[in-house]
N, C-alpha and C positions, 0 to 999 in steps of 0.2 A: 533173515539176513538184514544187516544194517542198510545195505543199498536199497532194498525193497521198502524198508520203512522210511528212508529219506525221500524216496520217490513219492510215496503216499503222502507224506507231510507236505512236500512241495506242490503236489497236485491240488491238495486241499487249500493251501495258501493261494495258489493261482486262481482258483474259482472264487474264493472269498474276497480277494482284493479287487477283482473285476467289478464288483458292485460298488466299491469305494471309488474306483476310477470314474465310473459313470456319474456318481453323485458329485464328485469334485468338479466335473465338467458342467453338470446341470445347475449347480449352485453358483457357478461363475468364478470359483476359486482358481481354476485352471482352464486354459484354452483347449488343450488336448492332453490326454493322459495315455501313455503307452504301457501295456502289460506284457513284457517280453516272455513271461512264463506262459502266456497264451500263444503268441505267434511264433515264438522260437522254442516251444516246448520240446520238440524232438532233439534239439541240440542240448538243451538243459538236461534232459533225461540221459543223453549220452555222457554228459559231464558227470552226473551223479553216479552212473555205472562205472565210470573211469576212476573216480576218486573215493568211492565208498569201500568199505570192508578192507581198508589198508591199515587201520589201527591208529589214526590220528586222534590225539586227545587235546589238541589245541585248535580253537576256532579263530581264524583271522577274519574279522568282521568289518565289512565296508558299510557305507551309508545307503546308497541306492544306485541304479544303473547310470552309466555315462552314455551320451549319445553316440559315441564311436566304439563303445565296448559292449557291456551287457545289453544295452539298448538295441544293438545289432544282432548279437549272437546268443543272448540268453545265459551267458556264463559270467560270474562276477569278475570284474576287472579284465574282461576279455580284450584281446587285441588280435587282429587278424593273423599275424605271423605266429603268435603264441599258441593260439588255438590249433593251428595247422601243424606247427613244427614241434612244439613241446607237449601239448596234450594229445596230439594225433587224431584230432576230430576234423573230419572233412566230408564233403559230398553229402551233406544233409541240407535239404531245402528249408528255408525259413519263409513263413507266410507273411502277410502284411497285417499291420495293426487294425483293430476294429474301426478306428477312425484315424485317418492320416493327416498330418500337418504338411502343407506343401513345401515347407522349408526343412522338414525332417524326414527324408526318405530312409527306408530300411533296405539294406543290401545284403543282409545276412553274412555268411562266411566269406563273401567276396567283397566286403566293404573295403574301399580303397584307402581309407585313412586309418592309421594306427592310433589306438588309444594310448597316449603317453603314460597315463597312470598304470595301465595294464602292462605295458612293456617294462616299466620300472619294477612293479611289484613282482610279477612272475619272473623277471630277470634276476632279482635278488634271491628269490626262492630257488631258482635253478643254480645260482652261484653257491648257495648254502648247501643244498641237498643233492643236486644233480638231476636225475631223471624225474619224470612226473610220478612214477611209482614211489620213489624215495620222498618226494615232496609230500605226497598224500599219506605216507606213513607218519608224517610229523604234523601237518597242518591241514585243516579243512577250510576252504575259502568260501565265504558266504556274505551276501549283502543283507542288511537288516530289512530294508524295504525293497520289494521287487519292481515298484512302479517308477516310471520316468515321466516327469511332469513338465509341461511346456506352457508358457504364458505369452499372450499377445500375438500379433500377426507375424512377428519375426521368429516365433518359436523359441523364446528365451528359456534356457534350461533352469528350472527352479528346484532346489534341493529342499528336503523336508525341514531342515533347520531354519529355513527362511520362510516358513509357512505357519499358519495357525488356523484354528477353527474346529468345530465339533467333529466333522467328518474326518479330518486329519487325525484327531485324537483317537477315534475309533480304529482308523487304519493302523496307526502305530501300536495300539494295544494288540491288534491281531498279529502284527509283526513281532512284538515282544513274546507273545505266546508261542509263535513258531520258533523263535530263537531258543526258548526254554525247552521245547520239544526236541530240537536238534541236539542241544547240549546233552539232554538226557539220553537220547538214542545213541549218540557217539560215546557216552560215558566221559565226556570232555571235562577236564579240570582247570582249563585255562582259556580265557577269551582275550584276544588282543584287538582292541578297537583301532581301526585305521583312521586316525583323526579323533579329535575330542568329542565330536557328536556321536560317533559310533561307540566310543567308550562310555558316554553318558547313557545311551540306550541300553548297553549291556549291564551297566550298574543298576539301572532301574528294573530291567527284566529279571535279573538274577540276584536281586537284593536278599532273597531268603535262601539262597543256595551257598555252598561252600566254594563256589567257583572263583578262582583268582582272576581278577580283571586288570589288564594292563592296557597301554596304548602306545602307538608310534605315530610319527608324523604322517600326514596324508601325502602320497606321491604326486599330487596334481601339479602340473607345470604352472598353475596360477598361484601356488604357494611359495612364498619366498624361502621358507625353510627347506622345501623340497629341492630348490635350485641352488642352495648355498654351496659354495665350493664345487660347482659343477655337479651337484648331486651326491658328492662324497659324504657330506654330513648326514643326509637322509639315509644313505646306505648304512652308515655306522649306527644311526639311531634305531633302525628296524632290526638289524642284526643283533643288537643288544637285548632284544626281548624275544626273538624267535627261539623256539626250543632247539 
């Protein structure tokens, strides 16, 4: 079954990137690195069981977890209300990270702040397809890198596109391999990068395949494109590439 294969792939990635998280900390590249696939594994597994085996042939690819989304709940582009009301996932305990940053608490499925990127992305998927079952018949939502990386005493969120170094290169190579395996397992023929960075990783990872690579604007509220015309332009942009 596809679901069982995706769970096995995710568990392998979970264990592999934990080593890179420790190394990023020890070499001083990051203050603290969270691995949501570790402490929120039970939620992530429930997500994979919910979305797998539905027939999606398009992967909607994000960059890495946000502090109010996957960083809390282990689901790509998660938002508290989305996970509860659209995906129907609730009453699953989330552990704490291996090493906590005092300014970055983890509240799991009870996190009080909505991840705006998540509400926007899943909102437009619901608008296009309706129920979660219909969404997952069309798209599989995945983050390229599962690690959330913080820098300095304030716990500034750093994304992989703003980092460099040999450990990061090894980490991203492992994530590329995971993406290739997921695409193969799903039999996917299309990958949509949410933002230019995700598109670039997909092109690199899948350069020898026949997979179609597209992109849409990232829904982050920090992006002027995402906010233009009250978000209407972003909605039009992503709807143009969704299957």
